[in-house]
MISE-772351 format. One record per residue (C-alpha): x, y, z; residue in three letters. Coordinates in Angstrom, 3 decimals, always signed. Layout:
<nodes>
{node {X,Y,Z},"ALA"} ...
</nodes>
This chain:
<nodes>
{node {+80.469,+68.269,+89.363},"UNK"} {node {+83.398,+70.484,+88.406},"UNK"} {node {+85.623,+71.671,+91.227},"UNK"} {node {+88.398,+74.176,+90.671},"UNK"} {node {+91.323,+74.765,+93.022},"UNK"} {node {+93.431,+77.843,+92.421},"UNK"} {node {+94.497,+81.173,+93.795},"UNK"} {node {+92.378,+82.787,+96.495},"UNK"} {node {+91.154,+86.339,+96.252},"UNK"} {node {+93.244,+88.988,+98.017},"UNK"} {node {+92.733,+89.436,+101.764},"UNK"} {node {+89.987,+91.948,+102.528},"UNK"} {node {+90.880,+95.365,+103.758},"UNK"} {node {+91.548,+97.823,+104.755},"UNK"} {node {+94.783,+97.039,+106.540},"UNK"} {node {+94.336,+98.745,+109.900},"UNK"} {node {+97.510,+100.129,+111.465},"UNK"} {node {+97.409,+100.696,+115.227},"UNK"} {node {+99.538,+100.691,+118.382},"UNK"} {node {+102.287,+102.684,+116.678},"UNK"} {node {+105.179,+103.213,+119.087},"UNK"} {node {+108.952,+102.919,+119.327},"UNK"} {node {+109.577,+101.448,+115.885},"UNK"} {node {+106.671,+99.005,+115.934},"UNK"} {node {+102.984,+98.779,+115.042},"UNK"} {node {+100.103,+96.325,+114.782},"UNK"} {node {+98.448,+95.388,+111.472},"UNK"} {node {+94.968,+93.885,+111.137},"UNK"} {node {+93.054,+92.738,+108.028},"UNK"} {node {+90.312,+90.265,+107.051},"UNK"} {node {+90.537,+86.887,+105.292},"UNK"} {node {+89.841,+86.621,+101.550},"UNK"} {node {+86.221,+86.180,+100.416},"UNK"} {node {+87.271,+83.278,+98.169},"UNK"} {node {+89.868,+80.744,+99.348},"UNK"} {node {+90.399,+79.313,+95.852},"UNK"} {node {+88.834,+75.996,+96.863},"UNK"} {node {+91.508,+75.271,+99.459},"UNK"} {node {+91.823,+76.407,+103.091},"UNK"} {node {+93.927,+79.539,+103.793},"UNK"} {node {+96.929,+78.324,+105.798},"UNK"} {node {+98.947,+81.518,+106.284},"UNK"} {node {+99.687,+85.064,+105.199},"UNK"} {node {+102.800,+86.698,+103.814},"UNK"} {node {+103.197,+90.183,+105.312},"UNK"} {node {+105.644,+92.622,+103.726},"UNK"} {node {+106.765,+96.186,+104.404},"UNK"} {node {+108.216,+98.847,+102.132},"UNK"} {node {+109.968,+102.016,+103.282},"UNK"} {node {+108.666,+104.566,+100.784},"UNK"} {node {+112.185,+105.935,+100.345},"UNK"} {node {+113.647,+102.515,+99.407},"UNK"} {node {+110.730,+101.196,+97.333},"UNK"} {node {+111.806,+97.615,+98.108},"UNK"} {node {+109.396,+95.105,+99.653},"UNK"} {node {+110.798,+92.939,+102.449},"UNK"} {node {+109.130,+90.178,+104.452},"UNK"} {node {+108.001,+91.100,+107.957},"UNK"} {node {+107.855,+87.406,+108.915},"UNK"} {node {+108.035,+84.078,+107.151},"UNK"} {node {+104.666,+82.791,+108.353},"UNK"} {node {+101.656,+84.552,+109.859},"UNK"} {node {+98.716,+82.257,+110.604},"UNK"} {node {+96.353,+84.978,+111.892},"UNK"} {node {+94.804,+88.114,+110.432},"UNK"} {node {+96.918,+90.356,+112.645},"UNK"} {node {+100.591,+90.805,+113.375},"UNK"} {node {+102.871,+93.011,+115.451},"UNK"} {node {+105.575,+94.507,+113.235},"UNK"} {node {+108.861,+95.572,+114.820},"UNK"} {node {+112.143,+96.869,+113.457},"UNK"} {node {+110.688,+99.987,+111.868},"UNK"} {node {+112.835,+103.102,+111.689},"UNK"} {node {+111.594,+105.930,+113.890},"UNK"} {node {+110.320,+108.700,+111.640},"UNK"} {node {+110.121,+106.311,+108.666},"UNK"} {node {+107.102,+106.031,+106.397},"UNK"} {node {+105.990,+102.556,+105.366},"UNK"} {node {+103.519,+100.789,+103.149},"UNK"} {node {+102.431,+97.268,+104.017},"UNK"} {node {+100.933,+94.453,+101.979},"UNK"} {node {+99.443,+91.077,+102.794},"UNK"} {node {+99.051,+87.986,+100.580},"UNK"} {node {+97.075,+84.864,+101.477},"UNK"} {node {+98.427,+81.359,+100.827},"UNK"} {node {+96.089,+78.400,+100.601},"UNK"} {node {+96.825,+74.739,+101.315},"UNK"} {node {+97.128,+74.035,+97.572},"UNK"} {node {+100.185,+76.325,+97.605},"UNK"} {node {+98.678,+79.241,+95.674},"UNK"} {node {+99.492,+82.833,+96.770},"UNK"} {node {+96.855,+85.560,+96.308},"UNK"} {node {+97.270,+89.013,+94.890},"UNK"} {node {+98.257,+91.473,+97.628},"UNK"} {node {+96.109,+93.733,+99.761},"UNK"} {node {+98.103,+96.938,+100.180},"UNK"} {node {+97.804,+99.602,+102.856},"UNK"} {node {+96.568,+102.920,+101.548},"UNK"} {node {+94.649,+101.294,+98.686},"UNK"} 
</nodes>
């Protein structure tokens, strides 16, 4: 039997943005369909102010398929992306908001 361990597929979308208020919001998404042969251990969540075009980490580790994001500029416009990391250490391609 051949068994391959590698990168998982991207988390499943869409990224749902809710509870927007006072410089914060909640993001929700779904786990990848394919874990790459190794359990998904966490997610990397990033934000990008569309005026800056630079991705920054929202948090170092997110173990669930939802997160509360704070520190957003009032009146700012953001894109978000989520990558899955499996226990073999492989990071997936991103799921991006608005895509």
